[in-house]
N, C-alpha and C positions, 0 to 999 in steps of 0.2 A: 650525419647524413651527407651523402655525396651525390649519388645518382639514383634515379627511381629503381634500377635493377640491381643496385649494389649497396645494401645497407651497411653502415660502419660498424660491423660486428666486432672488429678488433677493439674499437674504443668502448663500445656500449655493452659487450657481453663477455668476450673471452677473458679480459683482464679481471673480471669480477665473478668468475665461475665459483669460487669458493663461497661467495655471498649469495649468488643466484641459483646455486645447486643445479638442477636438471632442466632449468628453463630453456637452455639452448636446444636440448634434445626435444622437449615438448613443443618448442616453437616451430619445428619443421612441418611444413605443409606437404601433404600427399600430392601426387601428381593430379589426382582427381579434383582436390580442393583448389589447386592452382588453376586448373583448367576451367572449373566452374567460376572462379573469381574473374578470370580473364574474359570469359563470356559476358559477365555482367558489366565489368568496368572497361573493357577494351583498352584504349589509349588514355582513359581517364585516370588521373591520380587524385585520390580522395582522402581528405583529413576530416577532423571533426572538433567543434568547440563545444564541450559538454559541462557547463556549470551546474551546480546544484542550486535550486532556488530557495536557499536558506538565508539570504541576505542580499544587499545590494552589491553590484560589481564594484571593484576597485581598480587602481591602475595596474595591478598585477594581472588582472583579467585582460586589461587592454593589451598587455604585452602577449598574453596567451592568444588572443584574437589575432593580433598582428602576425604571430608565428603561424597560426592555423590557416589563416586566410591569404597570407601574403609571403612572408619570409621563408617558410619551408619550401614553397614552390620555387622561389628564387634560388635557394641553395641547391634544390634538386634539378634546377634547369627545366622545369616543366612549362611548355608553351601555354599562353594565356587561355587558349580555347580548351585545354585539357584539365584545367584546375577546377576542383569541386570541393566544397566544404559544407559539411552537415552541421546545423545548429541543433543540439540535442539537450534538453532538460534532463539531468540525471536525478530524477525525483523519486527516490526510494525511501526517503525519511520523512513521512507526512507530518510528524510532530514539529519539525523545525521549518517546514515550507508553507508557502502561502501564495495566493494569487497576486498579492502586492508585489512580492518578489518576482514572480513570474512576469508580470507586466513590466517591472522596472528593468529586467535584464533584457527583454525584447526591445524595449525603448532605447537602452544604452547601445545595444548592438546596431540598431538602425541608425541612431545618431552618429556613431563613429563611421558609418558609411559602408559596413560590410554586408554583403548580399549572399546569404547561404543558398546552397542548392535546395534545401528544404528544411523545415523545422520539424523536429520529432521529440517525442517524449519517451523516456525509458518505461514509464507506466503504460504506454500503449502496448508493450510486449509482455504485460504481467501474465497473460494466459500462456503465452509461449514459454516464458520463464518457469512457470509452474509445471508445464509439461516436461521441460528440460530436467527439473528437479526429480520428477517421477522417474525419468530415464536413468538418472544417476543412482536412484534407490534401487532400481532393478538390477543395475550393474554392480550392486553392493559397494557403491562409491559414495553413498550418503546414508545418514541415519538420523532418526529422531532422538533427541537427547534431553533428558530431564535434569541435567546438572544446573545448578544455580550459577548466577554470574560469579559469585565468590569461588565456587568450586572450580569453574572453568579457569579462573585466574590462578588458582593454586595448582591446577594441572599444568597450565602453561608455565608457571614458575618452575615446577619440578622437572618438566621436560627440558627447559633451558639449562638448568643446573646439571642435569645428567649429560646432556650434549656437551657442555663446557668441560666437564670431567673427562669425558671421553677423548675430546680434542686435546686435553692436557695430559693424555697418557695416564689418567687415573682410573680406578675402578668406579664406575658410576654408582654401584650399589654401596660402596664405602662412603662416597661424597654425598649422595642424594638417594638413600634407600626408598623404595616404593612402599608406602604404608599400606596400600590396598589396591586391589585390581579395579576398585571403583574410581581410583584416580588415574592410573595408567594401566592399560589403554583407556579405561573408562568403562562404566557398567553398561553403557548402551551401545558401544562401538560395534559389537559383533552380534547384534540381534538380528532376527530374521527379516528377509525382505517383506514378508507378509505383515509382520507387526509394524514395520516402518511405514508401509503404504497406508495401513489403516489409520495409524496415529497422524500421518501428515494430512490425510483426507479430513480427519476430525479437526485438525488445526484449521483447515481452511473453512470448515463449517462453523468455527467459532465456539467449539465445545470445551475449550480450556481457557484458563486464566493467562493474562499477560506474564511472560516469564516462566510459565510452567513447562513449556517445551520449546525447543528450537530444532531447526533442521541443520545438521552439520555435515561437512564434506570429509569423507574418510581419506585424509591426505597422508602426512608423514610426521609422526611424533618424534622421529629421530633426526629430522632435518636440522641443518645449521641455520635455517631461516624460520624464525618463530611464526611467520605468517603462513607457514605450512602446517601449523598445529591445529588441524580440523577446523577450519574457518566456519563461522555461522553463515549459512546461506539464506535462512528464513527465520523471522521472528514474528511473534504474535503482537499485534498492536490494534486496539480497538479505537482507531482514530481515522476520521474521514480524511480522504486524500483530496488535495486542492484540484486535481485534474480529473480523477476518475471517481470521486465521490465516495460513497459507502459500499462499493462493490466488494472490497477486500477487507479482511481483518488480519491476514498474514502479508508481510512485505519482504521482498528479496533484499539482501544486503547490497551494498555498493560493489564489494568485491565480486560477488556472484554475478551482478548484473552488467557491469560496464563493458567487460570483455566480450560478453555474449552479444550485447547490442552493437559493439564495434563490428563484430563478425557478421551479424545479420545486415547491417548497413554497408558491408563490404568496404570497410575503411582500409586504406593502405598503410597510413602511418598514424599510430595512436601516440600522440605527443602529450607528455604530462611533466610534472615537476619532480625534482629529485627525491622528494619524501616518499614517492611512489615506487622508487626503484626496487625495494625488497618485495613489493607486491606484484612485481613482474612474473615471479615464478608461479604463484597461484593463478595469476591471469592466464598464463599459457597451460597450466594444468587443467583448469576448467575446460578450456577449448579442446585440449587433447582428450580429455574424458568424454566430451561430447562429439568428438570427431567433426569439429567445426573448423572453418577457415580462421587462420591465425594471422592477424595484422602484424606489421613490424612495429616495435615500441622504441620511442626515443624519449629520453628524460633531459630536461634542461633545468637550470637553477631557478629558484624562485626570485621574484624581484623584491628586494628590500630597499627602502628609501630611508635615508637618514632623518632623524627627528620625527618619525611617524611610525604607526602600526598598520599592518595590512591583514592581520588576522580578523576573520569575520567574528570570532568569539569575542575578541577585544573591542572591535567596532560596535558589535551589538550592545555590549555593556556600556559603552560611552553614549550610545543613543538612548538606551533604555533609562539610564540614570540621569538623562537630560544634561549631561556634561557639555554636549554640543547641540546644535540646533535641530539635528535630525540626520538621517542617512545622507542628506544632500547638503550638510553643513559645509561651508567653504573652506573650513580648516581641516577637513578630512580629505583623504586621497581616494574617496569613492569617485566613480565616474560622474555621478550626479552632482557631487560636491565640487568637483573640478569644473564641471560645465557651468555650475552656478557662480563660480568664482571667476569665470571668464576664459578658461582653458578650452579652445575650440578643438574639433576633431583633427584639424591639420597639425595643431601643436602636439596632441597626444600621439597620433600615428607617427609623426616624425620623430619624436622622442623615443618610441618603442623600436622604431627601425634603427636609429642610431645605436642604442644600447645593444641591440641584437639578442642572440640566444646562445648561451654557451653553458657548460657544465660547472663552470667555476662559481663557487659561492662568493658573493660579494654584496656590498651595500652601495647603492648609488647615491651620490650626493644630490640633495634636493636642488642645489644651484644648477645642475645640468638641465633639469626640467625648466627651471625659471629662465635660463638663458635661451632655451628653445622657444619659449614663449615670447621673450623680448624680441627675438629675431622675426617672429611672424607678426606680432602686434605692431611693431614699428612701422609696418608697411600699410596697415589698415585702420589705424586709430587716429581720428582727428584730434588736434590739440584743443585744450580748454584750460582755463585757470581756476583754481579752487582755493579756498581757505578752510582748513579743517576746524580750527579754533579761531574765529574771526575776531579782530580788534578794529573797532570803527575808527576811521581817520578823517578828521575835518580839516579840509584845506583853507586856511584862514585868508589867504591872499588869491583865492581861485579867480575872482572876477578881474583882479588886477593883471594876473599872469597869463590866464588861459581860459577863456570862455569855453563852454561845453563843446566837446569834440567827439567825433566818431572816427574810429581807426579801422582800416581793412587789415586784418591779421590772417596770415596763411593758415590753412587747415593742416597742411603738411609742408613745413619749411623747406624740405628737400625736393618737393615737387609742386611747384606753384600751379601746375595745370589742374590740380585737384581742388582748386577753388579757395575762397577766403570766408571769413565770418566777421561780423561787425562787433567792435568793442567800444563801449561808450565810456568816456572819462568824464566825471562830474565832480562837484565840490565835496562829495562824500563818497569815500571808497572804503574797502576793508582789506587788511593785510592779515597774514596768519601770525599767531601768537609766537610761533617758533622764530619769526623774523624780528622780534623785538626783545630788547633786555633793558632793564633799568640801569644796570652797570655795565659799561662797556669794558672791552679788553682788546689788546692788539691782535688776538687770534680770532676775534669775532667780527664777522663781515656784515651782520644784519644792522638794523636800525637801533639806535639809542639816542637818549636826550642829547641835543645839540650836535647830532652827527648826521651826515648827509649819505644817502644811498640813491641808487638809480632805481626807477620803476620800469619794469619791462614794457616795451613797446611805447614808452613815452619819453620824449626828449627833454628830460629835465631831472634835477635832484629833488629828493624829498628830505626835508629837515624837520626833526621833532623839537618843538619849542616847549611843549607842556604835556604832562601826563595826568590824566584824571582817573582816580581809583575810587572804588566803593568796597569797603570791608576787605581791603588788601587785594582785590582783583582789579586788573587794568580794564577799563571798559571803553576808554576813549583817548585818542592822541590828538592833540592840536598841532597841526604841521603846516609848513609853508613850501611853496614850490620855488625853486631857483632855476630859472631858464637863461640866466645872464650868460653872456659870452665868456666872462671871467671865471665862471663856476669851475671848481676843481672836478676832474673826472673821478667818478665814484669807484670804490674797489669792488662793488657788487651791485647786482641788480635783483630786486626782489618782485615776486609776483603779487598780484592784487586782483580784486574783483570790484566791479562797478556797483552803483546804488541799486540798479535794477536786477541784481543777481537773484538766483533761485535758491531758496532754502532747501537743504537736502540732509540726508543722513549718510554718512560715509563710514564704512566698516573696513578696517585694515587688519590683514591676517599675517600671522608669523608662524613659526614652527609650533607644532602642537605639543612638543615635548622639550625640555631643557637639556636632554641628553641625546646623542646620536643614535644610540641603540637601546630603546627602553627595555627594562628588565621585567621580571614577573611582578614587581612592585611599581608597574608603570603608572598607576593612578597617583602615586606620590610624586611622580616625575613630570606631571603635566605642566605645561607653561601657563602661568596665570595671565600672561599677556599675549596668548595666541590670537585673541580677537580684541581689538580696540575699536570702540564705537564713538564716533563724533556726531551727535544729534543736531548740532546747530551749525553745520557746515554751510558754506555758500559756494555756489558754482556759477560761473558767468553764463548769461542766457544764450549763448551760442549753441549750447547743447539742444536747445528747442528745435532747431532746424533739422538736426539728425533724428530726434525722437519723434518728430511729426511725420516722418517718412518711414518709420520702422515699427514693427509690432513687437511689444514686450511679451515673451512667451516663457512659460515655465519649463518647457522641454527643448527649446532651441538655444542658439547662442544669441544672446541679447546684445544691444549696442555697446560698443567698447569705445573708451576715450583714453587719450593720454593726458592726465592732469600734470601740467608742467611742474617739474621739480619733485613731484611725488611718486609718479608711476602710472601704470596702466590700470583702469578701472572699467567695470561693466555694470550695467543696470541690474539690480537684484530681482530675483523672480517674485519677491513679496512686495515689490513697489506697487503702489496704488495711484501713481501719478498720471494725470492727463495733461499732456504737453500743450494742448489747444487751450484749455481753460486755466491751467496751472493749479488745478485742484488735486488734493491727495498728497501722499508723501513719496517723495523721490529718494530711492535708496541706491547707493553705489557700493559694490564690493571691490576691494583691492585685489587685482590679479597678481601683479608682481611690481616691484620697485624698478626704477630706471637703472639702477646699478645693484650689484650684489649687497644684500642686506648684511650689515655687521652684527648679526644676531648674537654671537658668542659674547660680545662685549656688553650686551644688554643684561645678560645674566649676571648677577653679583658673584664676586669670588667666594663669598661665604656660602652661597647656595651650591656651587660647584664642589667646594671643599667638603661640605656636608655629605653630598651624595657620594663622593669618591671615598670618604672616610667609612661610610656605611658599607660600601662595596668591599673595601679592604677588610673591614671586620668580619663580614660574611665569608670572605674568601679565606681568612685565616681560621675561622671556626670550622668551615668545610674541610679543609686541609687536616686540621687537628683531629676531626671525627674520622676522616678516611684512614689517617695514620693509626689512630686507636683501634679501628676496626681490623687492622692487620695484626694485632697482637693476640698471640695464643692466651687463652684465659689463665693457663698455668704460669705465663710469663708476665701477667698484668702488672704485678707489684714490683717487678724488676725493670720493665721497660717503659711503662707509662710515665710521661714527664712529671705528673704530680705525685709520684711515689718514688721516683729515682732517689737514691741515696739515703732513704729513710730506714731501710731494713738491711740486715746482714745475713739472716738465716731463714729458711723456708722449709715447709713440710712437703710431702710427696705430691700434694695438690697445688703447690705454689702458694700457699697461704703463709704470710710472714710469721715467724715464731720469735724473732728477736730484733730489737731496734739496731740501728747502725752502731750504737756505742756497746752493743752486747747485752743490753737490758732485755730480760725475757718478757714477751707480751702476756698479758692476762688473757684468760679464757674469753672474757667479755670482749676485749679488743679483737681477738681472733674471730670471734663470732660476727662482729661488725664487718671485718674484712672479708669474711666468707660471703656475707650478704652483698658486698660490693662486687665480688667476683661473679656471683649469680646474676646480678644486674648486667654485667658486662657480657655474660653468656647470652642472656635474652636479647640484649641490644645487637649482639653480633649476628644472632639467628634472624632477627627482623630486618637487619641491614642486608644480609645475604639474600633474603627472600625478596626484598624490594628491588634489588639490582637484578 
């Protein structure tokens, strides 16, 4: 995309003519269509954001929103007053859609701050779409088909093999002979207009079973693009629709619907991801067949984020199987999950703008998102101290050294104008278990028996004299304070919380998977440590001041804090805590650590080695199978690795007759080898069909 009046056709169309067929020709608007479009839009440039309500939105949709509401206009140089974006639900598949998803999508879009020109539903155009289908029938460009799903797949496979043969300068009839006209062109393709109109009307009236009939578009069975093999425009579904109810029992397909809706809404730029590139040709074919205005199409790469999945199918499985807490689980990259984890709209929109939109396929490192979060949260998150796994510390010489004191601690050390909070130092404090070891070593800077460390914000050393354990668990440390002028400067300062700290639950999140790019076996690659829950954590009571002035909401950004040394945290939506009475459970979710997590070292070498070994084994098996599928059945016993060198003579069918040493094979042995050759022939046919 470059300017509103000059679409980058050289990049997006011309260089891929072989793939996209005649889409360039079908994409040309008539002077009449252009004039009508100009009368409607004037100086307005219009895009659309069209999610299907079959799940919650994820960070990839945030990128799409950023592109359609902001970045595309920036690239095109469109003045602010001329920018318009329609928010449309592409709701053509009622089996997978629900009002829950509709509501969640609306909520996420509003939360991210995008303001559409208007909100529409594809289903609002069902009557018009039905009328357009009738027009195509009358033009003999659509027909009602009774082929089953398996028959259509077979038809598609046969057409692909014949096109491949033709492009390879082979005779299609030799490579993929047509078994029957029922398959190609198909027994329904050339039926009468009258018959198709009647059957289509009966489909709408609910007179047939699901799957008994479909309406297909009469496109091009000889195309290089399989998406031109007579796409299904309508199918029968006796399912209530979440938006229009029980009004319809036939539903238009996505491919038939979205281009028409783009045209009806006078979209200038239809922006989608690269997997839809081959669907551009049917997109323009349908608009050409109906003589409708044709928007410009632009494809960009999908957003992939390391150690995560963004496929709705996979996300739904994780949610349905209760592997995560729900669609808003903080270890998912759904917008609801990210919001619950503490990523606000400024972080997400800034991240999407930074990564931009290109055609290059790539995987974004999760650290880029985390670094964006750190930059934003550092400016808005007051400091507090926390112990995730607390150990009680009794200061045995407290009265001698330091009576009870209150300290003023800065909320933001880099900006004292943002105020302070009180921190109470008493004879009993708590430190985190990660800051204490029974056995000291030179590389450890925390507390150990008879070792001195500094306490943050306190002017003295803490020395451990005695460790009290129960059943092997450290429950209490007896320590003393050294505030003398002769004390040695400690090598480290540890955080602590006072006796009046607030009990809370802290959840810390890590990568959802232990591999950067999860495979089809992604359920085996889940990270068992993606959520760590600390139910007995303690937080200093300075957080009460912030919590008393803010509302804890399920749908908005909740109060965020920087827990010193641990990272940024946000109050969870499940919290039931009342800061004024201290009743209920206070829950915090970890947003991001203070520095890049060293996640890769947390996964054991054995776990990584096992996964890599499994992948290597699968790769070798796949390569071996592909190599075997290239062997002519008559050459099987000469070329296949498991037979090489075993035989010296063969009959006319390629069946071995003599062993390598010249011994003649028995009839029984040859019969077994004939069966092996037959298996290879069947496997070869199945493999070719599948491809």
